[in-house]
C-alpha positions, -999 to +999 in steps of 0.1 A: -005+195+401+024+194+424+049+188+396+034+215+373+031+243+400+067+235+411+080+243+377+063+278+374+063+311+394+055+323+420+050+286+431+083+274+422+100+292+454+078+272+478+092+243+498+076+208+495+056+213+526+043+247+518+032+235+484+014+206+498-004+228+522-015+251+494-027+222+474-047+208+502-069+240+499-071+239+461-099+230+438-097+215+404-123+225+379-130+213+345-142+240+320-157+233+285-145+248+254-156+284+248-170+289+284-164+320+305-140+309+333-139+344+350-151+379+344-131+404+365-148+432+350-183+422+367-172+404+400-141+408+420-120+379+422-122+357+454-095+331+445-065+328+423-066+306+392-038+284+375-042+267+341-034+230+345-042+221+309-055+234+278-054+272+269-072+303+283-076+335+264-075+367+285-090+403+276-073+429+300-095+457+287-134+455+289-152+440+260-140+417+232-113+431+209-117+423+171-082+414+168-081+389+196-072+385+231-045+404+248-028+371+263-030+333+259-021+312+288-011+277+287-003+252+317+012+272+347-002+305+337-018+324+366-046+349+365-069+370+385-041+381+408-047+419+401-084+418+409-079+394+439-053+417+457-068+449+449-106+439+454-115+457+423-132+449+391-102+455+367-105+423+347-096+401+331-121+383+311-109+347+306-124+322+281-115+286+276-098+276+242-109+240+242-114+219+272-095+234+301-086+222+336-082+249+363-068+251+397-086+275+420-067+286+451-086+304+477-080+340+480-066+339+518-041+313+508-032+331+475-027+364+494-002+350+518+016+335+487+020+370+472+033+384+505+063+363+502+094+376+485+089+350+455+052+364+450+063+401+452+090+394+426+063+376+404+039+407+406+067+431+399+076+412+367+038+408+356+026+442+364+056+460+350+047+448+315+020+466+295-010+443+294-037+467+282-041+477+247-037+514+240-036+534+206+002+534+209+006+497+210-023+489+186-007+502+155+027+510+140+028+475+125+039+489+092+058+521+081+026+538+069+014+542+105+046+561+114+040+589+088+026+620+108+030+648+081+033+655+043+068+652+030+090+683+022+095+681-015+119+701-034+131+702-070+165+695-088+170+732-097+169+745-060+201+757-041+213+747-006+202+780+007+166+774-007+164+740+007+174+753+042+147+779+039+120+754+031+132+732+060+129+762+082+096+771+070+082+735+074+099+728+108+117+697+092+152+686+090+149+672+054+142+679+018+133+650-007+143+659-041+129+639-071+157+629-096+135+625-124+142+588-133+122+574-105+148+577-078+150+602-051+176+624-034+177+636+003+192+666+019+193+668+055+200+695+079+231+673+089+243+672+054+242+709+049+262+713+081+288+686+071+289+691+033+284+727+029+291+748+060+319+727+074+334+724+038+332+761+032+310+756+001+288+785-013+252+783+002+239+789-036+254+754-044+228+732-064+213+709-038+217+681-061+256+682-058+253+676-020+224+656-016+224+617-009+215+599-041+198+575-047+181+578-014+173+544+005+137+540+003+109+517+014+075+510+003+041+513+020+031+482+042+068+477+048+070+462+085+081+490+108+110+469+120+124+466+085+123+503+081+141+508+113+166+483+102+175+502+071+179+536+091+201+519+118+221+499+090+230+529+069+231+555+097+201+576+080+184+605+095+152+599+072+138+573+047+113+583+020+081+560+019+068+553-015+037+537-027+034+506-052+037+529-080+069+547-068+051+577-059+064+596-027+040+594+001+059+604+032+091+603+052+100+586+084+129+592+107+143+577+140+122+596+162+090+583+146+098+548+158+099+555+195+063+547+201+065+517+177+069+483+191+105+481+181+111+517+197+125+506+229+154+489+210+164+524+194+169+537+231+190+507+242+211+508+211+216+544+216+229+537+253+252+510+237+267+533+211+273+560+238+289+533+264+320+549+275+337+520+293+335+481+290+314+481+323+290+505+310+287+485+278+281+452+299+254+470+321+234+482+288+238+448+271+225+428+298+192+444+293+186+428+260+167+397+274+143+422+291+138+441+256+130+405+241+107+397+271+088+429+265+084+426+228+072+390+232+045+401+257+034+429+233+027+400+208+052+412+182+058+387+155+089+364+160+108+380+129+104+415+144+116+402+178+147+386+163+154+416+140+153+440+169+176+416+188+202+414+160+203+452+155+212+454+192+237+426+190+254+443+162+258+475+183+273+456+211+299+439+190+308+472+172+311+490+203+330+463+220+354+463+190+358+500+193+365+502+230+392+473+226+408+488+195+411+522+215+433+504+239+456+493+210+467+525+192+490+503+171+460+488+154+437+506+127+402+495+124+399+508+091+420+478+076+395+454+084+359+443+077+339+424+104+313+400+093+285+387+115+279+351+107+251+324+117+216+334+130+226+370+140+238+376+101+204+363+091+187+385+117+173+355+134+191+353+168+173+342+199+186+344+237+206+311+232+224+321+200+261+323+197+277+352+182+297+339+152+322+362+133+350+365+106+373+392+097+387+401+062+418+423+063+432+447+036+459+427+018+486+452+031+480+437+065+508+410+071+507+378+092+524+394+123+499+421+123+470+397+119+485+380+150+482+413+169+447+418+159+435+383+168+450+390+203+428+422+205+399+400+190+403+375+221+397+407+242+366+414+223+354+379+230+357+385+267+338+417+265+310+400+249+308+371+272+307+399+301+276+413+280+258+380+284+265+370+247+274+334+240+308+330+224+318+293+212+357+292+216+355+261+192+333+277+168+335+304+142+350+336+157+374+363+145+399+355+171+406+321+155+432+318+126+409+301+101+384+332+104+409+361+103+424+364+067+431+390+042+409+397+012+432+377-011+435+348+015+397+346+016+394+346-023+418+318-026+404+297+002+367+301-012+379+293-046+396+261-033+363+252-015+343+257-047+368+233-066+372+208-041+343+211-015+350+179+003+386+189+011+395+210+042+361+213+056+351+231+024+313+226+027+313+237+064+332+268+056+309+275+025+276+271+046+290+294+072+301+322+049+270+322+026+254+337+057+280+365+064+268+400+068+295+430+073+289+451+103+321+468+105+342+484+076+332+479+040+294+471+039+296+461+002+303+429-016+331+411+006+360+393-009+343+359+000+310+372-015+326+379-048+336+341-051+303+328-039+284+351-061+292+325-089+283+294-071+254+285-090+278+276-120+295+251-098+269+224-100+291+198-083+294+221-052+256+230-054+247+192-055+269+186-024+251+216-006+218+198-015+230+165-001+241+184+031+208+200+033+189+168+030+212+147+054+202+168+084+166+156+086+138+170+106+127+146+133+111+146+167+136+123+183+171+114+175+188+080+181+210+094+208+176+105+223+162+071+220+193+054+236+194+078+264+157+075+270+153+112+267+118+111+252+105+142+273+127+165+254+131+183+219+158+200+204+139+226+185+171+240+168+188+205+157+158+187+148+135+214+133+151+247+127+183+238+112+170+216+085+146+244+075+172+269+075+193+247+051+166+242+027+159+280+025+196+288+020+197+262-007+166+274-023+179+308-026+213+298-041+195+277-067+177+309-081+207+332-074+191+351-047+212+372-024+187+372+004+198+362+040+168+357+063+151+324+060+118+338+053+130+359+024+150+329+010+120+306+010+099+331-009+128+339-033+130+301-040+092+295-043+081+282-075+116+267-083+117+231-094+127+218-059+103+243-040+068+247-049+050+279-042+027+259-016+058+244+001+075+277+004+045+293+019+040+263+042+077+264+054+075+302+062+044+296+085+062+267+098+094+288+106+072+316+123+055+291+146+088+272+156+105+308+162+077+321+183+076+290+205+113+289+208+115+327+219+086+323+243+100+292+259+134+311+263+119+341+277+102+318+304+136+303+310+150+337+316+123+347+339+130+316+361+166+321+362+176+294+339+200+296+309+181+299+278+183+269+257+169+251+224+161+218+242+125+221+252+111+201+279+079+186+263+058+186+296+062+223+299+046+229+265+007+228+263-010+201+243-014+228+214+022+237+214+032+199+213+008+194+184+025+223+167+058+211+170+048+175+157+030+190+126+060+214+119+085+183+118+063+166+095+059+195+071+097+199+070+103+163+065+079+161+038+095+190+019+129+171+025+116+140+011+102+157-020+136+174-027+155+141-022+133+123-048+134+152-073+173+155-070+176+119-083+161+130-116+163+168-119+195+186-128+207+205-097+209+242-106+186+242-135 
């Protein structure tokens, strides 16, 4: 008990003597599976409860909710403090999930614990996070739930003046115009101001001449976070929502997402975009871990949490680049395309992730000028570090010569990597740049992407990529861990997630898919000779489980004031989580073995 409590707040701030005194008054209770541990809605708490082993489900609103508990606590989880300190019957209801061992700390001892600074800090963090269901938090899982009114629909023959009049009558800032070929155009109030009024065009200009066509659209049941990504990535003021048959069902805009789970990211992203100084940017960016913490506590799926974090990361990088380039009038940001690489490019970053990058310049930029840019990029690296983002000086960053080239130089290098993948670290660069996503400059097909789009025809390179994929094996312990006797830790990235990400990348390549995120890559490659439908579905579930565990663990580390890491201490995981890790590793390793066996007989790329 002493070891467990010393690792979890608010007990981690106690001295050894204080902890011994507390434990002398504590009682250990074993609770059978499914039993009610405590019902704070019928009886005020007279002691504090801490989970020692097993898991406990908490309902923070009276009665069982059909979608499940509000929280699930593992070892170190504390509950009953609100009822204990207020003497009121405000919950929670706690139920044992499997056999559970509980430590009960008498009320008098517990109250003195919370009167200390560490206890007050614990309460501030816990009570500041919404722990009750409300209509605003229960929904907004998909874009359908964000549609609040019928769309404003025009026709292809209407003029700009008629469109503006329709917007005014309906009190909306957009008109959706069917193009007649299954696509849609969108004309917004901002479009009229910039493309008609500011340009001095006639208000009787046909709306189809100034509308945005084809408009970016999303389908019903699209996760709200994906729709928000489209809006932010393309700088849109609205997105039409279609049903599976392609019929218009509604329109959503940025304001519709404020109450959605990812909504707080919009506010933070807006503050980042408006940061006037580097110090202001640093102040806003350092709020990102708290945003992640909030999303985790709200129970958002891991892929939505990482998508939101990547959106804010992109905004921070762009604003840092803008602020630095403003100091260098001799440099022109229109001459470059900035690519995000690695997990952030795949929209899968966590709190421990590095920010990897590369830059592709116009061919008119000479070597001397590239050297000037690289000096500015080193300043960007410094700004990002000050924002709390990890920058690996020995990794893939735009301030290094190998990752700052002209379009032609990138094309030549990529072609060389395809022709001789074992020379000049070709395989490493290929794997890195296959995950590239432009976030500044030309958002279309990059110079590198042009070459790699034909990768499937290079069977030799594809086979080497497969060999590399299968070399990094999923395992619970490495030989280094065994030699160093580190049996109590597990590197969740190196020993589980990296092999899975590599499988997904290769599977997508083998079917010529351009998807970037791991989940989409797995589903794109599902049913191919190397990856069955069942394998792909299983790996998606495994990826979600591992990412959720990884994010939750890192949020807990941040709360304890520790640096988030991918090396998990197994004793800090519940028995269920340890079991999930072991099962996940077995599933990934099983798919790798199957792919290795098939690769000996099946032609790669067919």
